[in-house]
C-alpha positions as semicolon CSV with decimal commas, in nm:
position;residue;x (nm);y (nm);z (nm)
1;M;-3,783;-0,468;-1,601
2;P;-3,428;-0,398;-1,482
3;S;-3,149;-0,607;-1,621
4;T;-2,987;-0,856;-1,385
5;T;-2,642;-0,787;-1,526
6;Q;-2,635;-0,415;-1,456
7;V;-2,608;-0,262;-1,115
8;R;-2,726;0,094;-1,100
9;L;-2,653;0,287;-0,787
10;S;-2,793;0,622;-0,710
11;R;-2,565;0,880;-0,564
12;R;-2,718;0,823;-0,220
13;E;-2,669;0,446;-0,245
14;L;-2,311;0,496;-0,355
15;L;-2,242;0,726;-0,059
16;K;-2,398;0,471;0,175
17;L;-2,184;0,199;0,026
18;G;-1,872;0,412;0,064
19;A;-1,954;0,496;0,426
20;G;-2,027;0,131;0,500
21;A;-1,701;0,023;0,341
22;S;-1,512;0,282;0,545
23;V;-1,666;0,154;0,868
24;A;-1,591;-0,206;0,769
25;L;-1,228;-0,129;0,686
26;T;-1,177;0,059;1,008
27;T;-1,332;-0,229;1,201
28;V;-1,101;-0,477;1,031
29;G;-0,798;-0,265;1,113
30;V;-0,896;-0,227;1,476
31;T;-0,979;-0,598;1,500
32;A;-0,643;-0,693;1,353
33;T;-0,465;-0,475;1,603
34;L;-0,668;-0,591;1,903
35;T;-0,650;-0,962;1,818
36;G;-0,279;-0,954;1,768
37;C;-0,292;-1,028;1,395
38;S;-0,066;-0,732;1,350
39;S;0,197;-0,628;1,593
40;S;0,231;-0,265;1,684
41;E;0,604;-0,304;1,741
42;P;0,844;-0,186;1,471
43;A;1,058;-0,445;1,296
44;T;1,420;-0,481;1,398
45;D;1,621;-0,177;1,281
46;Y;1,301;0,007;1,185
47;R;1,129;0,289;1,369
48;I;0,774;0,267;1,233
49;L;0,730;-0,021;0,987
50;R;0,645;-0,358;1,139
51;S;0,781;-0,692;1,025
52;S;0,439;-0,776;0,878
53;D;0,453;-0,461;0,664
54;L;0,783;-0,533;0,492
55;P;0,671;-0,820;0,262
56;I;0,371;-0,616;0,146
57;L;0,574;-0,309;0,067
58;G;0,851;-0,524;-0,079
59;A;0,605;-0,672;-0,327
60;I;0,434;-0,344;-0,416
61;L;0,737;-0,120;-0,471
62;P;0,888;-0,319;-0,763
63;A;0,544;-0,326;-0,927
64;L;0,516;0,051;-0,897
65;V;0,868;0,126;-1,022
66;G;0,876;-0,134;-1,296
67;A;1,195;-0,267;-1,450
68;H;1,484;-0,081;-1,294
69;P;1,839;-0,214;-1,272
70;A;1,886;-0,092;-0,916
71;M;1,559;-0,232;-0,781
72;P;1,646;-0,570;-0,638
73;A;1,963;-0,454;-0,466
74;H;1,822;-0,129;-0,329
75;L;1,476;-0,243;-0,224
76;P;1,577;-0,271;0,145
77;A;1,727;0,079;0,131
78;A;1,402;0,215;-0,012
79;L;1,202;0,056;0,268
80;K;1,440;0,202;0,524
81;R;1,400;0,543;0,357
82;L;1,022;0,507;0,377
83;D;1,053;0,418;0,745
84;E;1,267;0,726;0,809
85;S;1,014;0,946;0,630
86;L;0,725;0,798;0,826
87;A;0,912;0,858;1,151
88;Y;0,885;1,232;1,087
89;M;0,511;1,218;1,021
90;S;0,234;1,245;1,279
91;T;0,098;0,953;1,478
92;H;-0,229;1,002;1,291
93;V;-0,048;0,926;0,966
94;H;0,116;0,624;1,129
95;Q;-0,226;0,495;1,231
96;D;-0,364;0,543;0,879
97;V;-0,067;0,359;0,729
98;Y;-0,103;0,078;0,983
99;E;-0,474;0,040;0,901
100;L;-0,401;0,025;0,529
101;L;-0,123;-0,229;0,575
102;D;-0,337;-0,435;0,817
103;L;-0,603;-0,445;0,550
104;L;-0,348;-0,574;0,301
105;S;-0,196;-0,828;0,540
106;M;-0,510;-0,998;0,673
107;R;-0,611;-1,290;0,455
108;L;-0,979;-1,218;0,513
109;T;-0,951;-0,876;0,349
110;R;-0,643;-0,919;0,129
111;G;-0,794;-1,178;-0,105
112;P;-1,122;-1,004;-0,188
113;L;-0,971;-0,657;-0,208
114;T;-0,648;-0,733;-0,391
115;G;-0,698;-1,066;-0,566
116;I;-0,384;-1,191;-0,393
117;W;-0,495;-1,482;-0,178
118;G;-0,156;-1,616;-0,074
119;H;0,137;-1,457;0,101
120;W;0,279;-1,139;-0,045
121;E;0,619;-1,303;-0,083
122;N;0,465;-1,548;-0,331
123;A;0,264;-1,295;-0,530
124;E;0,353;-1,272;-0,897
125;P;0,446;-0,922;-1,019
126;A;0,155;-0,931;-1,263
127;Q;-0,085;-0,998;-0,974
128;V;0,050;-0,700;-0,783
129;V;0,027;-0,476;-1,089
130;H;-0,332;-0,591;-1,147
131;F;-0,421;-0,517;-0,784
132;L;-0,269;-0,169;-0,809
133;E;-0,457;-0,097;-1,133
134;R;-0,783;-0,218;-0,978
135;W;-0,739;0,013;-0,683
136;R;-0,626;0,307;-0,900
137;D;-0,928;0,274;-1,129
138;S;-1,180;0,171;-0,863
139;R;-1,511;0,350;-0,838
140;F;-1,466;0,344;-0,460
141;D;-1,287;0,649;-0,332
142;L;-1,141;0,456;-0,039
143;L;-0,952;0,218;-0,269
144;R;-0,830;0,505;-0,487
145;Q;-0,704;0,679;-0,175
146;G;-0,527;0,360;-0,069
147;H;-0,359;0,340;-0,409
148;A;-0,255;0,704;-0,391
149;A;-0,112;0,663;-0,041
150;L;0,087;0,353;-0,131
151;S;0,212;0,501;-0,458
152;Q;0,316;0,834;-0,318
153;L;0,489;0,698;-0,008
154;L;0,676;0,422;-0,188
155;L;0,775;0,623;-0,494
156;M;0,892;0,910;-0,275
157;A;1,113;0,667;-0,084
158;W;1,244;0,506;-0,402
159;Y;1,330;0,825;-0,589
160;A;1,500;0,969;-0,282
161;L;1,771;0,707;-0,328
162;P;2,067;0,818;-0,544
163;A;2,073;0,467;-0,695
164;S;1,742;0,538;-0,866
165;W;1,860;0,860;-1,031
166;E;2,107;0,724;-1,285
167;H;1,850;0,519;-1,475
168;T;1,621;0,822;-1,506
169;G;1,895;1,055;-1,624
170;Y;1,869;1,278;-1,319
171;P;2,221;1,391;-1,224
172;G;2,126;1,464;-0,866
173;P;2,086;1,790;-0,681
174;P;2,329;2,072;-0,765
175;V;2,641;2,089;-0,554
176;F;2,750;2,436;-0,449
């Protein structure tokens, strides 16, 4: 008799679950866009990122970087740098980023997937770190990909700022 506390998935069942989750997440993203839950217009002074994206990214970046003396003051500059980087990427990448951020902004999906039920502005750093660890270590490839996308984009934007170099000991690029 199988135990009621263990869930055993065959490879086929796991693939079905992953495909179903992908369809569900895409549907949520499209629904959010079509119902107006997320604007497709960039925020003021931004080219790609929307005003609904900024609180999410503003909560996640400090959790990714950790304690850094330049973080609070240079967080807006890092988000602007991310926006500039995204502006040079394809519209397909923009759409993927929008879908991921829509998923994180909609209450219906944010709570179950992240454990953060309230607004991102009110999320405790420990909650954000826990969410990132859950996604990084998830058995679902889609969540791991979401973690990788958020981490790479945000850390690339952060470490492109000269203000982040001093704390790491990096003197900056050579000057010829």
